[in-house]
Each structure stands twice: as C-alpha cells, then as structure tokens.
DODRENVO-579605 format. One record per residue: residue number from 1; x negated, y, z of N, C-alpha, C, O in turn. Coordinates in steps of 0.05 Angstrom, whole numbers. Last residue first. Layout:
BEGIN
resi=NUM, nX=X, nY=Y, nZ=Z, caX=X, caY=Y, caZ=Z, cX=X, cY=Y, cZ=Z, oX=X, oY=Y, oZ=Z
...
//
This chain:
BEGIN
resi=171, nX=-195, nY=-511, nZ=-289, caX=-190, caY=-488, caZ=-307, cX=-163, cY=-491, cZ=-321, oX=-156, oY=-474, oZ=-337
resi=170, nX=-190, nY=-528, nZ=-219, caX=-194, caY=-535, caZ=-248, cX=-186, cY=-511, cZ=-265, oX=-170, oY=-494, oZ=-256
resi=169, nX=-204, nY=-548, nZ=-153, caX=-204, caY=-526, caZ=-173, cX=-207, cY=-537, cZ=-201, oX=-224, oY=-554, oZ=-206
resi=168, nX=-162, nY=-598, nZ=-124, caX=-188, caY=-587, caZ=-131, cX=-184, cY=-565, cZ=-152, oX=-164, oY=-564, oZ=-166
resi=167, nX=-106, nY=-599, nZ=-104, caX=-127, caY=-616, caZ=-94, cX=-155, cY=-605, cZ=-100, oX=-171, oY=-603, oZ=-81
resi=166, nX=-77, nY=-564, nZ=-159, caX=-74, caY=-580, caZ=-135, cX=-99, cY=-597, cZ=-130, oX=-112, oY=-607, oZ=-148
resi=165, nX=-71, nY=-495, nZ=-179, caX=-79, caY=-523, caZ=-184, cX=-77, cY=-538, cZ=-157, oX=-75, oY=-526, oZ=-136
resi=164, nX=-49, nY=-435, nZ=-211, caX=-48, caY=-454, caZ=-189, cX=-58, cY=-481, cZ=-197, oX=-54, oY=-489, oZ=-220
resi=163, nX=-49, nY=-404, nZ=-256, caX=-59, caY=-392, caZ=-232, cX=-60, cY=-411, cZ=-208, oX=-70, oY=-403, oZ=-186
resi=162, nX=-28, nY=-431, nZ=-299, caX=-52, caY=-416, caZ=-303, cX=-65, cY=-406, cZ=-277, oX=-89, oY=-401, oZ=-276
resi=161, nX=20, nY=-452, nZ=-281, caX=-1, caY=-471, caZ=-289, cX=-28, cY=-457, cZ=-292, oX=-49, oY=-469, oZ=-288
resi=160, nX=51, nY=-406, nZ=-277, caX=42, caY=-419, caZ=-253, cX=19, cY=-439, cZ=-258, oX=0, oY=-441, oZ=-243
resi=159, nX=29, nY=-357, nZ=-326, caX=46, caY=-379, caZ=-317, cX=34, cY=-392, cZ=-292, oX=11, oY=-388, oZ=-286
resi=158, nX=21, nY=-287, nZ=-313, caX=11, caY=-313, caZ=-322, cX=29, cY=-334, cZ=-312, oX=44, oY=-330, oZ=-292
resi=157, nX=69, nY=-237, nZ=-328, caX=53, caY=-252, caZ=-309, cX=44, cY=-278, cZ=-322, oX=58, oY=-289, oZ=-338
resi=156, nX=87, nY=-172, nZ=-351, caX=83, caY=-201, caZ=-355, cX=65, cY=-212, cZ=-334, oX=47, oY=-199, oZ=-324
resi=155, nX=126, nY=-128, nZ=-311, caX=102, caY=-134, caZ=-327, cX=99, cY=-164, cZ=-330, oX=108, oY=-179, oZ=-313
resi=154, nX=189, nY=-95, nZ=-313, caX=173, caY=-118, caZ=-304, cX=149, cY=-121, cZ=-323, oX=151, oY=-117, oZ=-347
resi=153, nX=194, nY=-23, nZ=-310, caX=197, caY=-49, caZ=-323, cX=179, cY=-70, cZ=-311, oX=158, oY=-65, oZ=-301
resi=152, nX=228, nY=19, nZ=-265, caX=202, caY=9, caZ=-275, cX=207, cY=-18, cZ=-287, oX=222, oY=-34, oZ=-276
resi=151, nX=276, nY=66, nZ=-276, caX=272, caY=38, caZ=-268, cX=246, cY=29, cZ=-281, oX=242, oY=30, oZ=-305
resi=150, nX=260, nY=132, nZ=-251, caX=268, caY=114, caZ=-273, cX=262, cY=85, cZ=-264, oX=246, oY=81, oZ=-246
resi=149, nX=250, nY=151, nZ=-201, caX=265, caY=168, caZ=-220, cX=275, cY=152, cZ=-244, oX=296, oY=158, oZ=-255
resi=148, nX=255, nY=118, nZ=-138, caX=246, caY=118, caZ=-166, cX=263, cY=136, cZ=-184, oX=288, oY=136, oZ=-181
resi=147, nX=242, nY=151, nZ=-78, caX=263, caY=140, caZ=-95, cX=254, cY=141, cZ=-124, oX=247, oY=162, oZ=-134
resi=146, nX=179, nY=135, nZ=-48, caX=202, caY=152, caZ=-54, cX=222, cY=137, cZ=-71, oX=219, oY=113, oZ=-76
resi=145, nX=111, nY=138, nZ=-39, caX=136, caY=126, caZ=-28, cX=159, cY=145, cZ=-34, oX=158, oY=168, oZ=-25
resi=144, nX=46, nY=121, nZ=-63, caX=69, caY=140, caZ=-61, cX=93, cY=124, cZ=-51, oX=94, oY=100, oZ=-54
resi=143, nX=-7, nY=93, nZ=-26, caX=17, caY=88, caZ=-42, cX=36, cY=112, cZ=-40, oX=42, oY=121, oZ=-18
resi=142, nX=-74, nY=71, nZ=-18, caX=-54, caY=92, caZ=-17, cX=-29, cY=82, cZ=-31, oX=-31, oY=63, oZ=-48
resi=141, nX=-123, nY=33, nZ=21, caX=-104, caY=37, caZ=-2, cX=-86, cY=61, cZ=4, oX=-83, oY=69, oZ=27
resi=140, nX=-165, nY=39, nZ=58, caX=-163, caY=15, caZ=41, cX=-145, cY=19, cZ=17, oX=-152, oY=10, oZ=-5
resi=139, nX=-213, nY=76, nZ=89, caX=-187, caY=79, caZ=75, cX=-185, cY=56, cZ=55, oX=-202, oY=54, oZ=37
resi=138, nX=-244, nY=61, nZ=150, caX=-243, caY=57, caZ=121, cX=-215, cY=62, cZ=111, oX=-195, oY=53, oZ=123
resi=137, nX=-278, nY=97, nZ=201, caX=-253, caY=86, caZ=191, cX=-254, cY=83, cZ=161, oX=-263, oY=102, oZ=147
resi=136, nX=-324, nY=125, nZ=213, caX=-324, caY=96, caZ=216, cX=-299, cY=82, cZ=206, oX=-299, oY=57, oZ=204
resi=135, nX=-309, nY=180, nZ=204, caX=-329, caY=167, caZ=187, cX=-328, cY=136, cZ=188, oX=-330, oY=123, oZ=168
resi=134, nX=-238, nY=195, nZ=209, caX=-266, caY=192, caZ=220, cX=-283, cY=175, cZ=202, oX=-274, oY=158, oZ=186
resi=133, nX=-200, nY=236, nZ=168, caX=-205, caY=208, caZ=176, cX=-234, cY=206, cZ=186, oX=-252, oY=215, oZ=172
resi=132, nX=-176, nY=283, nZ=149, caX=-191, caY=283, caZ=174, cX=-196, cY=255, cZ=186, oX=-197, oY=251, oZ=210
resi=131, nX=-153, nY=285, nZ=99, caX=-137, caY=276, caZ=122, cX=-151, cY=276, cZ=149, oX=-139, oY=268, oZ=169
resi=130, nX=-193, nY=303, nZ=64, caX=-166, caY=315, caZ=64, cX=-150, cY=309, cZ=89, oX=-136, oY=326, oZ=99
resi=129, nX=-235, nY=268, nZ=76, caX=-238, caY=297, caZ=81, cX=-210, cY=310, cZ=82, oX=-206, oY=327, oZ=100
resi=128, nX=-214, nY=219, nZ=59, caX=-221, caY=223, caZ=87, cX=-223, cY=252, cZ=94, oX=-214, oY=261, oZ=115
resi=127, nX=-210, nY=229, nZ=4, caX=-186, caY=223, caZ=20, cX=-191, cY=228, cZ=49, oX=-175, oY=240, oZ=63
resi=126, nX=-265, nY=235, nZ=-8, caX=-246, caY=258, caZ=-11, cX=-221, cY=254, cZ=5, oX=-210, oY=272, oZ=17
resi=125, nX=-285, nY=184, nZ=3, caX=-295, caY=207, caZ=18, cX=-277, cY=231, cZ=16, oX=-274, oY=246, oZ=35
resi=124, nX=-257, nY=152, nZ=-34, caX=-252, caY=149, caZ=-5, cX=-261, cY=174, cZ=10, oX=-248, oY=183, oZ=28
resi=123, nX=-225, nY=164, nZ=-90, caX=-251, caY=170, caZ=-78, cX=-247, cY=172, cZ=-48, oX=-235, oY=191, oZ=-38
resi=122, nX=-187, nY=110, nZ=-118, caX=-190, caY=136, caZ=-105, cX=-218, cY=139, cZ=-94, oX=-232, oY=120, oZ=-90
resi=121, nX=-151, nY=61, nZ=-135, caX=-170, caY=78, caZ=-150, cX=-169, cY=106, cZ=-137, oX=-152, oY=123, oZ=-144
resi=120, nX=-112, nY=35, nZ=-111, caX=-138, caY=28, caZ=-102, cX=-159, cY=45, cZ=-116, oX=-183, oY=44, oZ=-109
resi=119, nX=-46, nY=39, nZ=-95, caX=-67, caY=54, caZ=-107, cX=-94, cY=46, cZ=-95, oX=-98, oY=49, oZ=-71
resi=118, nX=15, nY=10, nZ=-108, caX=-11, caY=6, caZ=-94, cX=-32, cY=21, cZ=-109, oX=-37, oY=16, oZ=-133
resi=117, nX=72, nY=45, nZ=-105, caX=52, caY=36, caZ=-125, cX=25, cY=34, cZ=-110, oX=14, oY=54, oZ=-101
resi=116, nX=144, nY=44, nZ=-95, caX=116, caY=46, caZ=-86, cX=98, cY=39, cZ=-109, oX=106, oY=29, oZ=-130
resi=115, nX=211, nY=63, nZ=-81, caX=190, caY=55, caZ=-99, cX=163, cY=60, cZ=-87, oX=160, oY=78, oZ=-70
resi=114, nX=267, nY=37, nZ=-43, caX=245, caY=56, caZ=-47, cX=224, cY=45, cZ=-66, oX=221, oY=21, oZ=-68
resi=113, nX=304, nY=2, nZ=-24, caX=311, caY=18, caZ=-48, cX=290, cY=39, cZ=-55, oX=295, oY=57, oZ=-71
resi=112, nX=289, nY=-31, nZ=16, caX=304, caY=-7, caZ=24, cX=311, cY=11, cZ=0, oX=322, oY=33, oZ=4
resi=111, nX=258, nY=-67, nZ=-10, caX=283, caY=-76, caZ=0, cX=301, cY=-53, cZ=7, oX=326, oY=-54, oZ=5
resi=110, nX=213, nY=-35, nZ=-19, caX=229, caY=-43, caZ=-41, cX=257, cY=-52, cZ=-32, oX=277, oY=-45, oZ=-44
resi=109, nX=193, nY=-31, nZ=34, caX=202, caY=-7, caZ=19, cX=220, cY=-14, cZ=-4, oX=241, oY=-2, oZ=-8
resi=108, nX=178, nY=-84, nZ=42, caX=199, caY=-72, caZ=58, cX=211, cY=-47, cZ=44, oX=235, oY=-43, oZ=44
resi=107, nX=136, nY=-86, nZ=5, caX=159, caY=-103, caZ=1, cX=183, cY=-93, cZ=17, oX=206, oY=-93, oZ=8
resi=106, nX=101, nY=-50, nZ=29, caX=111, caY=-44, caZ=2, cX=136, cY=-62, cZ=-4, oX=154, oY=-52, oZ=-18
resi=105, nX=90, nY=-76, nZ=78, caX=103, caY=-50, caZ=78, cX=115, cY=-43, cZ=51, oX=137, oY=-33, oZ=49
resi=104, nX=63, nY=-122, nZ=61, caX=89, caY=-124, caZ=76, cX=104, cY=-98, cZ=74, oX=128, oY=-97, oZ=70
resi=103, nX=18, nY=-97, nZ=39, caX=36, caY=-112, caZ=22, cX=63, cY=-116, cZ=35, oX=84, oY=-113, oZ=22
resi=102, nX=-5, nY=-76, nZ=86, caX=5, caY=-58, caZ=65, cX=24, cY=-72, cZ=46, oX=44, oY=-60, oZ=37
resi=101, nX=-19, nY=-123, nZ=113, caX=0, caY=-105, caZ=125, cX=12, cY=-86, cZ=104, oX=36, oY=-81, oZ=104
resi=100, nX=-57, nY=-145, nZ=76, caX=-33, caY=-160, caZ=83, cX=-11, cY=-140, cZ=94, oX=12, oY=-141, oZ=86
resi=99, nX=-95, nY=-103, nZ=77, caX=-81, caY=-110, caZ=52, cX=-55, cY=-126, cZ=57, oX=-35, oY=-121, oZ=45
resi=98, nX=-114, nY=-106, nZ=129, caX=-99, caY=-82, caZ=120, cX=-84, cY=-87, cZ=94, oX=-62, oY=-77, oZ=90
resi=97, nX=-138, nY=-158, nZ=127, caX=-117, caY=-151, caZ=146, cX=-100, cY=-127, cZ=137, oX=-76, oY=-128, oZ=137
resi=96, nX=-177, nY=-154, nZ=86, caX=-156, caY=-174, caZ=85, cX=-133, cY=-165, cZ=102, oX=-110, oY=-165, oZ=93
resi=95, nX=-210, nY=-113, nZ=102, caX=-199, caY=-112, caZ=75, cX=-175, cY=-132, cZ=73, oX=-155, oY=-126, oZ=60
resi=94, nX=-226, nY=-127, nZ=154, caX=-209, caY=-104, caZ=150, cX=-195, cY=-104, cZ=122, oX=-172, oY=-97, oZ=120
resi=93, nX=-262, nY=-170, nZ=148, caX=-235, caY=-174, caZ=160, cX=-216, cY=-151, cZ=154, oX=-193, oY=-156, oZ=148
resi=92, nX=-298, nY=-186, nZ=91, caX=-293, caY=-166, caZ=112, cX=-264, cY=-168, cZ=122, oX=-245, oY=-169, oZ=107
resi=91, nX=-316, nY=-255, nZ=85, caX=-301, caY=-232, caZ=75, cX=-298, cY=-212, cZ=98, oX=-295, oY=-219, oZ=121
resi=90, nX=-340, nY=-301, nZ=106, caX=-357, caY=-280, caZ=94, cX=-343, cY=-255, cZ=85, oX=-356, oY=-235, oZ=78
resi=89, nX=-314, nY=-339, nZ=134, caX=-317, caY=-344, caZ=105, cX=-334, cY=-322, cZ=91, oX=-341, oY=-325, oZ=68
resi=88, nX=-309, nY=-315, nZ=184, caX=-328, caY=-337, caZ=181, cX=-334, cY=-343, cZ=151, oX=-356, oY=-351, oZ=144
resi=87, nX=-302, nY=-244, nZ=172, caX=-291, caY=-271, caZ=177, cX=-313, cY=-292, cZ=172, oX=-332, oY=-287, oZ=158
resi=86, nX=-331, nY=-189, nZ=205, caX=-331, caY=-206, caZ=181, cX=-320, cY=-234, cZ=189, oX=-328, oY=-245, oZ=209
resi=85, nX=-326, nY=-123, nZ=229, caX=-320, caY=-151, caZ=232, cX=-319, cY=-166, cZ=205, oX=-309, oY=-155, oZ=185
resi=84, nX=-330, nY=-68, nZ=216, caX=-354, caY=-84, caZ=218, cX=-349, cY=-114, cZ=219, oX=-366, oY=-130, oZ=211
resi=83, nX=-287, nY=-33, nZ=217, caX=-295, caY=-44, caZ=191, cX=-320, cY=-62, cZ=192, oX=-331, oY=-70, oZ=171
resi=82, nX=-230, nY=-11, nZ=245, caX=-254, caY=-25, caZ=251, cX=-263, cY=-39, cZ=226, oX=-248, oY=-54, oZ=215
resi=81, nX=-186, nY=13, nZ=224, caX=-199, caY=27, caZ=246, cX=-225, cY=14, cZ=255, oX=-240, oY=25, oZ=270
resi=80, nX=-167, nY=23, nZ=159, caX=-178, caY=3, caZ=177, cX=-194, cY=17, cZ=199, oX=-213, oY=31, oZ=193
resi=79, nX=-108, nY=52, nZ=131, caX=-135, caY=54, caZ=141, cX=-142, cY=30, cZ=159, oX=-124, oY=19, oZ=173
resi=78, nX=-66, nY=74, nZ=81, caX=-72, caY=51, caZ=99, cX=-102, cY=51, cZ=105, oX=-119, oY=51, oZ=88
resi=77, nX=-20, nY=122, nZ=71, caX=-48, caY=117, caZ=70, cX=-55, cY=96, cZ=90, oX=-49, oY=100, oZ=114
resi=76, nX=35, nY=143, nZ=32, caX=25, caY=126, caZ=53, cX=-5, cY=121, cZ=49, oX=-13, oY=116, oZ=27
resi=75, nX=68, nY=201, nZ=16, caX=45, caY=184, caZ=9, cX=37, cY=169, cZ=34, oX=33, oY=181, oZ=55
resi=74, nX=131, nY=225, nZ=-4, caX=114, caY=214, caZ=17, cX=91, cY=199, cZ=4, oX=94, oY=187, oZ=-17
resi=73, nX=157, nY=242, nZ=-50, caX=160, caY=259, caZ=-26, cX=142, cY=249, cZ=-2, oX=139, oY=264, oZ=17
resi=72, nX=116, nY=239, nZ=-109, caX=133, caY=226, caZ=-90, cX=135, cY=243, cZ=-64, oX=116, oY=257, oZ=-58
resi=71, nX=77, nY=269, nZ=-134, caX=105, caY=274, caZ=-141, cX=124, cY=262, cZ=-121, oX=146, oY=272, oZ=-116
resi=70, nX=28, nY=250, nZ=-121, caX=37, caY=274, caZ=-107, cX=66, cY=281, cZ=-113, oX=78, oY=297, oZ=-98
resi=69, nX=26, nY=208, nZ=-158, caX=24, caY=202, caZ=-129, cX=35, cY=226, cZ=-113, oX=51, oY=222, oZ=-95
resi=68, nX=24, nY=230, nZ=-208, caX=49, caY=219, caZ=-200, cX=50, cY=213, cZ=-169, oX=71, oY=212, oZ=-157
resi=67, nX=-30, nY=242, nZ=-217, caX=-13, caY=263, caZ=-205, cX=15, cY=253, cZ=-197, oX=29, oY=266, oZ=-182
resi=66, nX=-86, nY=220, nZ=-209, caX=-61, caY=206, caZ=-215, cX=-39, cY=222, cZ=-202, oX=-30, oY=217, oZ=-180
resi=65, nX=-139, nY=240, nZ=-203, caX=-119, caY=256, caZ=-217, cX=-94, cY=239, cZ=-226, oX=-83, oY=244, oZ=-247
resi=64, nX=-167, nY=202, nZ=-171, caX=-174, caY=207, caZ=-199, cX=-152, cY=219, cZ=-215, oX=-146, oY=211, oZ=-238
resi=63, nX=-147, nY=214, nZ=-120, caX=-141, caY=188, caZ=-133, cX=-144, cY=191, cZ=-163, oX=-127, oY=183, oZ=-179
resi=62, nX=-154, nY=266, nZ=-109, caX=-175, caY=247, caZ=-99, cX=-171, cY=220, cZ=-111, oX=-190, oY=204, oZ=-112
resi=61, nX=-106, nY=284, nZ=-130, caX=-131, caY=293, caZ=-143, cX=-154, cY=274, cZ=-134, oX=-170, oY=267, oZ=-151
resi=60, nX=-71, nY=262, nZ=-92, caX=-69, caY=254, caZ=-120, cX=-95, cY=261, cZ=-135, oX=-104, oY=246, oZ=-152
resi=59, nX=-87, nY=291, nZ=-47, caX=-91, caY=262, caZ=-48, cX=-90, cY=251, cZ=-77, oX=-105, oY=234, oZ=-85
resi=58, nX=-70, nY=342, nZ=-62, caX=-99, caY=336, caZ=-57, cX=-105, cY=307, cZ=-58, oX=-126, oY=298, oZ=-69
resi=57, nX=-15, nY=333, nZ=-62, caX=-29, caY=341, caZ=-87, cX=-59, cY=335, cZ=-85, oX=-72, oY=326, oZ=-104
resi=56, nX=-6, nY=323, nZ=-8, caX=-1, caY=302, caZ=-28, cX=-15, cY=308, cZ=-54, oX=-26, oY=290, oZ=-67
resi=55, nX=-18, nY=374, nZ=13, caX=-35, caY=351, caZ=20, cX=-31, cY=328, cZ=0, oX=-51, oY=315, oZ=-8
resi=54, nX=25, nY=402, nZ=-8, caX=-3, caY=409, caZ=-15, cX=-22, cY=387, cZ=-10, oX=-41, oY=382, oZ=-25
resi=53, nX=69, nY=376, nZ=16, caX=66, caY=377, caZ=-13, cX=37, cY=383, cZ=-21, oX=27, oY=371, oZ=-40
resi=52, nX=70, nY=332, nZ=70, caX=63, caY=359, caZ=62, cX=56, cY=359, cZ=32, oX=39, oY=344, oZ=23
resi=51, nX=73, nY=279, nZ=84, caX=97, caY=291, caZ=72, cX=90, cY=319, cZ=60, oX=103, oY=328, oZ=41
resi=50, nX=42, nY=219, nZ=97, caX=37, caY=247, caZ=88, cX=61, cY=257, cZ=73, oX=69, oY=246, oZ=53
resi=49, nX=25, nY=176, nZ=146, caX=48, caY=185, caZ=130, cX=44, cY=214, cZ=123, oX=44, oY=231, oZ=141
resi=48, nX=-23, nY=127, nZ=156, caX=-18, caY=156, caZ=155, cX=5, cY=162, cZ=137, oX=5, oY=153, oZ=114
resi=47, nX=-36, nY=75, nZ=197, caX=-21, caY=82, caZ=173, cX=-14, cY=112, cZ=175, oX=0, oY=120, oZ=193
resi=46, nX=-89, nY=36, nZ=218, caX=-74, caY=61, caZ=223, cX=-61, cY=68, cZ=196, oX=-75, oY=68, oZ=176
resi=45, nX=-113, nY=-25, nZ=248, caX=-104, caY=-8, caZ=226, cX=-90, cY=17, cZ=236, oX=-82, oY=19, oZ=259
resi=44, nX=-123, nY=-78, nZ=274, caX=-141, caY=-55, caZ=272, cX=-135, cY=-39, cZ=247, oX=-150, oY=-39, oZ=227
resi=43, nX=-100, nY=-124, nZ=298, caX=-84, caY=-101, caZ=289, cX=-100, cY=-76, cZ=286, oX=-92, oY=-55, oZ=296
resi=42, nX=-116, nY=-173, nZ=320, caX=-130, caY=-149, caZ=327, cX=-116, cY=-123, cZ=319, oX=-119, oY=-103, oZ=332
resi=41, nX=-103, nY=-227, nZ=317, caX=-83, caY=-208, caZ=325, cX=-95, cY=-181, cZ=333, oX=-85, oY=-168, oZ=352
resi=40, nX=-143, nY=-255, nZ=292, caX=-143, caY=-254, caZ=321, cX=-123, cY=-234, cZ=332, oX=-126, oY=-224, oZ=355
resi=39, nX=-125, nY=-220, nZ=235, caX=-145, caY=-238, caZ=247, cX=-146, cY=-234, cZ=277, oX=-150, oY=-211, oZ=286
resi=38, nX=-54, nY=-208, nZ=232, caX=-82, caY=-199, caZ=229, cX=-100, cY=-219, cZ=243, oX=-92, oY=-234, oZ=260
resi=37, nX=12, nY=-201, nZ=204, caX=-9, caY=-216, caZ=217, cX=-36, cY=-203, cZ=213, oX=-41, oY=-189, oZ=193
resi=36, nX=58, nY=-145, nZ=217, caX=43, caY=-164, caZ=199, cX=21, cY=-178, cZ=214, oX=11, oY=-168, oZ=235
resi=35, nX=82, nY=-106, nZ=245, caX=89, caY=-133, caZ=252, cX=73, cY=-154, cZ=235, oX=76, oY=-178, oZ=240
resi=34, nX=65, nY=-58, nZ=221, caX=58, caY=-63, caZ=249, cX=62, cY=-93, cZ=256, oX=46, oY=-104, oZ=272
resi=33, nX=89, nY=-62, nZ=171, caX=60, caY=-63, caZ=174, cX=52, cY=-70, cZ=202, oX=34, oY=-87, oZ=206
resi=32, nX=143, nY=-56, nZ=187, caX=134, caY=-80, caZ=172, cX=104, cY=-84, cZ=173, oX=94, oY=-106, oZ=176
resi=31, nX=141, nY=-5, nZ=209, caX=146, caY=-28, caZ=227, cX=138, cY=-54, cZ=213, oX=127, oY=-72, oZ=226
resi=30, nX=138, nY=27, nZ=163, caX=115, caY=26, caZ=182, cX=117, cY=1, cZ=201, oX=97, oY=-11, oZ=207
resi=29, nX=190, nY=17, nZ=144, caX=166, caY=10, caZ=127, cX=142, cY=7, cZ=146, oX=126, oY=-12, oZ=143
resi=28, nX=220, nY=38, nZ=185, caX=223, caY=9, caZ=178, cX=199, cY=0, cZ=162, oX=189, oY=-22, oZ=166
resi=27, nX=205, nY=92, nZ=181, caX=199, caY=77, caZ=205, cX=201, cY=47, cZ=200, oX=184, oY=32, oZ=210
resi=26, nX=227, nY=105, nZ=132, caX=198, caY=107, caZ=136, cX=190, cY=90, cZ=160, oX=170, oY=76, oZ=159
resi=25, nX=281, nY=100, nZ=146, caX=269, caY=82, caZ=126, cX=239, cY=82, cZ=128, oX=226, oY=61, oZ=125
resi=24, nX=287, nY=140, nZ=183, caX=291, caY=113, caZ=192, cX=280, cY=93, cZ=172, oX=271, oY=71, oZ=180
resi=23, nX=278, nY=186, nZ=152, caX=259, caY=179, caZ=173, cX=262, cY=150, cZ=182, oX=243, oY=136, oZ=187
resi=22, nX=289, nY=183, nZ=81, caX=300, caY=184, caZ=108, cX=279, cY=173, cZ=129, oX=264, oY=154, oZ=123
resi=21, nX=256, nY=221, nZ=34, caX=259, caY=194, caZ=45, cX=268, cY=196, cZ=74, oX=255, oY=211, oZ=90
resi=20, nX=286, nY=269, nZ=-10, caX=271, caY=262, caZ=14, cX=276, cY=234, cZ=23, oX=299, oY=223, oZ=19
resi=19, nX=281, nY=272, nZ=-80, caX=298, caY=266, caZ=-57, cX=281, cY=257, cZ=-33, oX=263, oY=239, oZ=-35
resi=18, nX=254, nY=277, nZ=-126, caX=245, caY=295, caZ=-105, cX=261, cY=289, cZ=-79, oX=255, oY=301, oZ=-58
resi=17, nX=238, nY=214, nZ=-155, caX=257, caY=235, caZ=-151, cX=246, cY=253, cZ=-128, oX=229, oY=243, oZ=-112
resi=16, nX=180, nY=192, nZ=-191, caX=196, caY=194, caZ=-167, cX=215, cY=217, cZ=-168, oX=209, oY=238, oZ=-179
resi=15, nX=142, nY=145, nZ=-224, caX=158, caY=168, caZ=-228, cX=179, cY=169, cZ=-206, oX=194, oY=150, oZ=-202
resi=14, nX=118, nY=96, nZ=-220, caX=101, caY=119, caZ=-226, cX=116, cY=145, cZ=-232, oX=106, oY=164, oZ=-244
resi=13, nX=118, nY=36, nZ=-185, caX=134, caY=59, caZ=-193, cX=115, cY=83, cZ=-196, oX=99, oY=90, oZ=-179
resi=12, nX=112, nY=-29, nZ=-194, caX=95, caY=-6, caZ=-189, cX=109, cY=18, cZ=-202, oX=112, oY=20, oZ=-226
resi=11, nX=165, nY=-68, nZ=-164, caX=151, caY=-57, caZ=-187, cX=132, cY=-35, cZ=-178, oX=136, oY=-23, oZ=-157
resi=10, nX=201, nY=-124, nZ=-140, caX=183, caY=-101, caZ=-134, cX=167, cY=-94, cZ=-159, oX=158, oY=-111, oZ=-174
resi=9, nX=229, nY=-170, nZ=-152, caX=240, caY=-145, caZ=-160, cX=221, cY=-121, cZ=-157, oX=225, oY=-100, oZ=-169
resi=8, nX=203, nY=-215, nZ=-131, caX=209, caY=-214, caZ=-160, cX=217, cY=-186, cZ=-169, oX=212, oY=-179, oZ=-193
resi=7, nX=203, nY=-200, nZ=-76, caX=177, caY=-205, caZ=-91, cX=182, cY=-203, cZ=-121, oX=166, oY=-190, oZ=-135
resi=6, nX=258, nY=-197, nZ=-65, caX=241, caY=-173, caZ=-62, cX=215, cY=-176, cZ=-78, oX=206, oY=-158, oZ=-92
resi=5, nX=271, nY=-250, nZ=-74, caX=283, caY=-230, caZ=-91, cX=267, cY=-204, cZ=-89, oX=262, oY=-191, oZ=-110
resi=4, nX=243, nY=-274, nZ=-33, caX=235, caY=-281, caZ=-61, cX=248, cY=-261, cZ=-80, oX=236, oY=-255, oZ=-101
resi=3, nX=269, nY=-254, nZ=12, caX=242, caY=-245, caZ=7, cX=234, cY=-252, cZ=-22, oX=219, oY=-236, oZ=-34
resi=2, nX=336, nY=-230, nZ=5, caX=318, caY=-254, caZ=6, cX=290, cY=-245, cZ=-2, oX=287, oY=-229, oZ=-21
resi=1, nX=363, nY=-177, nZ=41, caX=351, caY=-186, caZ=16, cX=333, cY=-210, cZ=21, oX=318, oY=-210, oZ=40
//
C-alpha cells in the first residue's frame, strides 16, 4: 500500500469484531514502532500488547469508560521509558518520540486491514496500576487493535489553505 493511501484511508474505529488478531500482524505493527525515528535515536519506549479480556475491560474503564476499547481483541499501550529529557525547543522528548512511533504503528495496522483509535483520554495512574507500569514511565497513548465491525466514515478536514502557509505564519 502506498503511504498516502494509508494516510487517507485510516479511520478511528470504535466497533470491533471478536476475531483474533494474528500474531504476525501484531509483530508487524510493533516493528513499525520499533523502526520509527526518535531524538538522538534513543528509542525510549515500550509498547504493551494486552490480549486478556479482563485487563482490556479495566483499561476501557480507566479510559473514562470508553468501552469499545475493551471490545477489540487487543489493546496497545504506548509508554515512554524516560520522561525527563527536553528538546532544545522546550518540548518533552518522550511526548514527541512516542507519538511518532505510535502513529507509525497505527498506519501499519491500517495497511494490514486492522482498525485502531488513538486514545488520549485516560487516567494514567489507573492504566499504570492495571499494567504494573513503573512510576517513572509515562503512558502516552492507548489504542484498541482489531478487525473493524463496521466501516468507519471519513471525517471532514480543514482545507490545506487553512492549515499550511509558506515562509511566515499567517492566519
């Protein structure tokens, strides 16, 4: 699949079949994260693959009761193993690096016919408690992973003129 096709076709999926996700597909998704770029090639991330049904339910509850998360046969949890580094521009390195890796993973999942949904609305302390994540590690994002039960519709996007400018910032 052409990457532009994957970008245009990826949707946030909120309804999943119970069909199990093949191990080789999960590995390809994880590999996309592993191969993604990071500041100074530090690769300070850990991706947790959650298949246990009871654990998935607990994660959905920690994600402000977004129960569709637990409906998927897999939940991916993206963590930053080092959270103190700050880029010269002032942004926390972990937030950028793990987000890039997770975006690569979600695009890879789409190419494989799998659905995902970036989840940023969750109580980090509860997710950490459920998964035994150490205190110094940050949970950056979650995503259900599975075969879509229904085709998710495209959402409207702003025009390119509204989101891009050349040479200097303008409204």
